[in-house]
C-alpha positions in Angstrom: 0.0 0.0 0.0 1.4 3.4 -1.0 1.9 6.3 1.4 -1.3 8.0 2.2 -1.6 11.5 0.8 -3.9 14.3 2.1 -7.0 14.7 0.0 -8.1 18.1 -1.5 -11.0 18.0 1.1 -8.6 17.6 4.0 -6.2 20.3 2.7 -9.1 22.7 2.3 -10.3 22.1 5.9 -6.8 22.6 7.3 -6.3 25.8 5.3 -9.8 27.0 6.4 -9.2 26.4 10.1 -5.6 27.9 9.9 -7.0 31.0 8.1 -9.7 31.6 10.7 -7.1 31.0 13.5 -4.8 33.7 12.1 -7.7 36.1 11.6 -8.8 35.5 15.2 -5.4 36.3 16.6 -5.4 39.8 15.1 -6.8 42.2 17.8 -9.2 39.8 19.6 -11.7 41.5 21.9 -9.9 40.0 25.0 -6.5 38.4 24.6 -6.7 36.2 27.7 -10.1 34.9 26.6 -8.8 34.2 23.2 -5.9 32.2 24.5 -8.2 30.1 26.8 -10.8 29.5 24.1 -8.4 28.4 21.4 -6.4 26.2 23.7 -8.5 23.0 22.8 -7.7 23.6 19.1 -4.0 24.0 19.8 -4.1 20.7 21.7 -6.3 18.7 19.3 -4.8 19.9 16.0 -1.3 18.4 16.5 -2.9 15.1 17.5 -5.0 15.0 14.3 -2.0 15.9 12.2 0.2 13.3 13.8 -2.3 10.5 13.4 -3.9 11.2 10.0 -1.6 8.9 8.1 -1.9 5.7 10.3 -5.4 6.4 11.6 -7.4 8.5 9.1 -10.8 9.6 10.2 -14.0 9.8 8.1 -14.6 12.9 6.0 -17.7 13.5 8.1 -15.7 13.6 11.3 -12.9 15.7 9.8 -15.5 18.2 8.7 -17.2 18.3 12.1 -13.9 18.8 13.9 -13.1 21.7 11.6 -16.5 23.3 12.3 -16.0 22.8 16.0 -12.6 24.3 15.9 -14.0 27.4 14.1 -16.7 27.7 16.7 -14.1 27.8 19.4 -11.8 30.2 17.5 -14.6 32.6 16.8 -15.7 32.5 20.4 -12.1 33.4 21.3 -12.1 36.3 18.8 -15.2 38.0 20.1 -15.8 36.3 23.5 -18.9 34.1 23.7 -21.1 36.8 25.1 -20.3 39.3 22.3 -20.4 37.3 19.1 -21.8 39.8 16.6 -24.2 37.4 14.7 -25.7 36.2 17.9 -26.0 39.8 19.2 -28.0 40.5 16.1 -30.2 37.4 16.8 -30.6 38.5 20.4 -31.8 42.0 19.2 -33.9 40.7 16.3 -35.8 38.2 18.5 -35.7 40.2 21.7 -33.8 37.5 23.6 -32.4 38.0 27.1 -28.8 37.0 26.2 -26.3 36.3 23.4 -26.7 32.5 22.9 -23.4 31.8 21.1 -22.3 30.2 24.4 -25.3 27.8 24.3 -24.5 27.0 20.7 -20.9 26.3 21.6 -21.9 23.9 24.3 -24.3 22.2 21.9 -21.4 21.6 19.6 -19.4 20.4 22.6 -21.7 17.4 22.7 -22.5 17.1 19.0 -19.0 16.8 17.6 -17.5 14.6 20.4 -20.4 12.2 20.0 -19.4 11.4 16.5 -15.7 11.3 17.5 -16.5 8.8 20.3 -18.8 6.8 18.0 -16.1 6.4 15.4 -13.4 5.5 17.9 -15.6 3.0 19.7 -16.7 1.3 16.5 -13.2 1.1 15.1 -11.2 0.2 18.2 -13.5 -1.5 20.6 -15.7 -4.6 20.7 -18.8 -2.5 21.3 -21.6 -2.8 18.8 -24.2 -0.3 17.6 -27.3 -0.1 19.8 -28.8 1.4 22.8 -25.8 0.8 25.1 -23.4 2.5 22.8 -25.8 5.4 22.4 -26.1 5.8 26.1 -22.4 5.4 26.7 -21.6 8.2 24.2 -24.2 10.6 25.7 -22.9 9.9 29.2 -19.3 10.4 28.0 -20.1 13.7 26.4 -21.9 14.8 29.6 -18.8 13.8 31.6 -16.5 15.7 29.2 -18.8 18.8 29.5 -18.8 18.6 33.3 -14.9 18.4 33.2 -14.9 21.5 31.0 -17.1 23.3 33.5 -14.7 22.4 36.3 -11.9 23.9 34.2 -13.9 27.1 33.8 -14.5 27.1 37.6 -10.8 26.9 38.3 -10.1 29.6 35.7 -12.5 31.8 37.6 -10.8 31.0 40.9 -7.3 31.6 39.6 -8.0 34.6 37.4 -10.7 36.3 39.4 -12.5 39.1 37.5 -10.3 38.6 34.4 -12.1 35.3 33.7 -15.6 36.8 33.4 -15.5 37.0 29.6 -14.3 33.4 29.4 -17.1 32.1 31.6 -19.8 34.0 29.6 -22.5 33.3 32.3 -24.2 36.7 31.5 -25.7 36.8 34.9 -27.4 33.4 34.7 -27.0 31.4 38.0 -27.9 28.2 36.2 -25.5 28.7 33.3 -23.3 25.7 34.2 -26.2 23.3 34.3 -27.7 24.7 31.1 -24.4 24.4 29.3 -24.1 20.7 30.3 -27.7 20.1 29.2 -26.9 21.6 25.8 -23.9 19.2 25.5 -26.1 16.3 26.3 -28.7 17.4 23.8 -26.0 17.8 21.2 -24.7 14.2 21.8 -28.3 12.9 21.3 -29.0 15.0 18.3 -25.7 14.0 16.5 -26.4 10.3 16.9 -30.1 10.5 15.9 -29.4 12.6 12.8 -26.0 11.4 11.6 -25.7 7.7 12.6 -26.7 6.2 9.2 -24.6 8.6 7.2 -21.7 8.0 9.6 -22.1 4.2 9.2 -21.8 4.5 5.4 -18.6 6.5 5.7 -17.2 4.0 8.2 -17.5 1.0 5.9 -14.1 1.3 4.3 -12.5 1.3 7.8 -14.3 -1.8 9.2 -14.0 -5.5 8.5 -16.8 -7.2 6.6 -18.3 -8.6 9.8 -18.2 -5.2 11.5 -19.6 -3.1 8.7 -23.3 -2.2 8.9 -25.6 -4.0 6.5 
């Protein structure tokens, strides 16, 4: 088998994310918030780049990871409570808050759910079904809770400087609502994308593992 080469699709995603990242680094609204928000991208990107030859992912998952990275990067650029498009939505629909933070936490469950599904189906003996569905939802909820703990520690360490990062916007139930959105995202991803994901997984699975 010849050495794997990056596809046009993969190169386009990489250039897109890199371009948005560079744009976001130019005069962000709050430099500390930018650094905190883009940190997951800076951690995940090298892992993806180092493993894409020996463990390539489906096009669906690569696309979702790129979208999630852009959501995080844009949140870092403007802060989650001041994202311009969602400020417009807030004003147009007379909402109480800028909901980009809620959207970000929905993605925090949506994208990791497909990532977890792909890794479990390709590297574990688990089969499709209700137990895998539940395990993925619970895993995403756990990851979201861990992220909230990180935000809590950021608030403790940084004091008032962490307010833009937390983006609670005065809601005392913000943490619980964020985790609920991640759980909803994990459910939504599996309900809407499972069949399409299965089709993309076929080349990576053995004949007995591939969905009929």
